[in-house]
Residue frames as qw, qx, qy, qz and C-alpha x, y, z in Angstrom:
[[0.509, -0.547, -0.661, 0.070, 78.98, 77.53, 33.36],
 [0.093, -0.728, 0.101, -0.671, 78.13, 80.48, 35.59],
 [0.044, 0.232, -0.732, 0.639, 78.67, 80.78, 39.31],
 [0.627, -0.054, 0.243, -0.738, 74.92, 80.59, 39.85],
 [0.857, 0.165, -0.391, -0.294, 74.76, 77.30, 37.93],
 [0.476, 0.268, -0.753, 0.368, 77.63, 75.86, 39.92],
 [0.233, -0.196, 0.563, -0.768, 75.99, 76.97, 43.16],
 [0.779, 0.016, -0.010, -0.627, 72.66, 75.40, 42.14],
 [0.819, 0.194, -0.537, -0.057, 74.34, 72.09, 41.26],
 [0.261, 0.306, -0.730, 0.552, 76.41, 72.13, 44.43],
 [0.451, -0.169, 0.425, -0.766, 73.29, 72.51, 46.55],
 [0.871, 0.073, -0.220, -0.433, 71.89, 69.36, 44.94],
 [0.499, 0.326, -0.770, 0.230, 74.79, 67.31, 46.35],
 [0.728, -0.497, -0.468, 0.058, 74.49, 65.26, 49.51],
 [0.378, -0.914, 0.135, -0.056, 75.79, 66.88, 52.71],
 [0.783, -0.357, 0.356, 0.365, 78.88, 64.64, 52.58],
 [0.631, 0.441, 0.339, 0.541, 79.57, 65.58, 48.94],
 [0.037, 0.941, 0.084, 0.326, 79.14, 69.29, 49.76],
 [0.592, -0.763, 0.224, 0.134, 81.54, 68.95, 52.67],
 [0.778, -0.050, 0.385, 0.494, 84.13, 67.29, 50.41],
 [0.419, 0.711, 0.280, 0.491, 83.64, 70.04, 47.84],
 [0.236, -0.961, 0.028, -0.143, 84.08, 72.77, 50.46],
 [0.719, -0.540, 0.312, 0.306, 87.27, 71.13, 51.73],
 [0.699, 0.256, 0.384, 0.546, 88.64, 70.90, 48.18],
 [0.202, 0.866, 0.199, 0.413, 87.79, 74.53, 47.50],
 [0.434, -0.892, 0.127, 0.009, 89.38, 75.71, 50.75],
 [0.774, -0.293, 0.361, 0.430, 92.53, 73.72, 50.06],
 [0.588, 0.533, 0.332, 0.509, 92.73, 75.24, 46.59],
 [0.041, -0.977, -0.048, -0.203, 92.91, 78.71, 48.14],
 [0.607, -0.712, 0.295, 0.193, 96.08, 77.75, 50.01],
 [0.824, 0.176, 0.313, 0.438, 97.96, 76.71, 46.89],
 [0.222, -0.607, 0.191, 0.739, 100.59, 79.16, 45.71],
 [0.594, 0.754, 0.045, -0.276, 100.21, 80.82, 42.34],
 [0.863, 0.339, 0.035, 0.372, 102.70, 80.00, 39.57],
 [0.225, 0.801, -0.226, 0.507, 104.45, 83.32, 40.27],
 [0.567, -0.687, 0.344, -0.297, 104.68, 82.49, 43.98],
 [0.971, -0.067, 0.193, 0.126, 106.02, 79.01, 43.18],
 [0.660, 0.599, -0.093, 0.445, 108.63, 80.54, 40.90],
 [0.091, -0.816, 0.319, -0.473, 109.73, 82.94, 43.64],
 [0.808, -0.480, 0.301, -0.161, 109.89, 80.11, 46.18],
 [0.941, 0.162, 0.114, 0.275, 112.06, 78.02, 43.86],
 [0.406, 0.755, -0.190, 0.478, 114.32, 81.00, 43.12],
 [0.391, -0.757, 0.371, -0.369, 114.90, 81.47, 46.87],
 [0.930, -0.240, 0.276, -0.016, 115.52, 77.75, 47.37],
 [0.817, 0.448, -0.014, 0.363, 118.01, 77.65, 44.50],
 [0.136, 0.817, -0.285, 0.482, 119.83, 80.71, 45.86],
 [0.654, -0.621, 0.345, -0.262, 119.96, 79.16, 49.34],
 [0.969, -0.025, 0.206, 0.133, 121.41, 75.90, 48.01],
 [0.633, 0.629, -0.110, 0.438, 123.98, 77.65, 45.83],
 [0.141, -0.820, 0.338, -0.440, 125.09, 79.75, 48.81],
 [0.833, -0.437, 0.317, -0.119, 125.43, 76.63, 50.98],
 [0.917, 0.248, 0.091, 0.300, 127.62, 75.02, 48.33],
 [0.392, 0.755, -0.165, 0.499, 129.76, 78.13, 47.87],
 [0.350, -0.774, 0.337, -0.405, 130.23, 78.65, 51.61],
 [0.346, 0.315, -0.865, 0.181, 131.23, 75.03, 52.14],
 [0.559, -0.202, 0.469, -0.653, 128.32, 74.40, 54.51],
 [0.893, 0.148, 0.382, -0.187, 127.35, 71.44, 52.32],
 [0.188, -0.430, 0.742, 0.478, 129.27, 69.38, 49.81],
 [0.714, 0.355, -0.250, -0.549, 128.07, 68.22, 46.45],
 [0.745, -0.134, 0.654, -0.006, 127.92, 64.52, 45.70],
 [0.070, 0.384, -0.698, -0.601, 129.55, 63.40, 42.44],
 [0.747, 0.191, -0.186, -0.609, 127.09, 61.89, 39.97],
 [0.569, 0.242, -0.786, -0.020, 128.98, 58.61, 39.95],
 [0.004, 0.066, -0.812, 0.580, 128.47, 58.25, 43.72],
 [0.564, 0.144, 0.244, -0.775, 124.76, 58.99, 43.38],
 [0.729, 0.253, -0.477, -0.420, 124.42, 56.39, 40.63],
 [0.416, 0.187, -0.865, 0.211, 126.27, 53.75, 42.63],
 [0.211, -0.005, 0.661, -0.720, 124.22, 54.47, 45.75],
 [0.682, 0.199, 0.033, -0.703, 120.97, 54.16, 43.79],
 [0.647, 0.269, -0.681, -0.212, 122.16, 50.96, 42.13],
 [0.187, 0.115, -0.879, 0.424, 122.92, 49.41, 45.56],
 [0.400, 0.094, 0.476, -0.778, 119.56, 50.51, 46.94],
 [0.727, 0.247, -0.235, -0.596, 117.66, 49.11, 43.98],
 [0.547, 0.226, -0.806, -0.005, 119.54, 45.82, 44.11],
 [0.002, -0.046, 0.802, -0.596, 118.81, 45.61, 47.84],
 [0.523, 0.157, 0.264, -0.795, 115.12, 46.47, 47.40],
 [0.806, 0.301, -0.206, -0.467, 114.59, 43.94, 44.65],
 [0.070, 0.414, -0.905, 0.076, 116.83, 41.19, 45.96],
 [0.690, -0.157, -0.611, -0.354, 115.10, 37.76, 45.90],
 [0.518, -0.156, -0.724, 0.427, 116.23, 37.18, 49.51],
 [0.104, -0.179, 0.241, -0.948, 114.60, 40.38, 50.75],
 [0.099, -0.461, -0.870, 0.143, 111.59, 39.73, 52.98],
 [0.132, -0.418, -0.231, -0.869, 108.52, 41.97, 52.83]]
């Protein structure tokens, strides 16, 4: 499909549909590329590793994480829990 064909079909949409399409297209321009995402994750990983190494944060042992999640799930799905 060519750009001209897309344009022609888009102009056949209702004003509300065209507005939704424009919003979707504009939002798509703000999304980072895969390379940008990779760079962002590399920086985040480096930041977290540095925080761990410097002692600014402490890691949580896997066993503690599992137990915490188990308690939360039991609490969330308890028959006495009100919604």
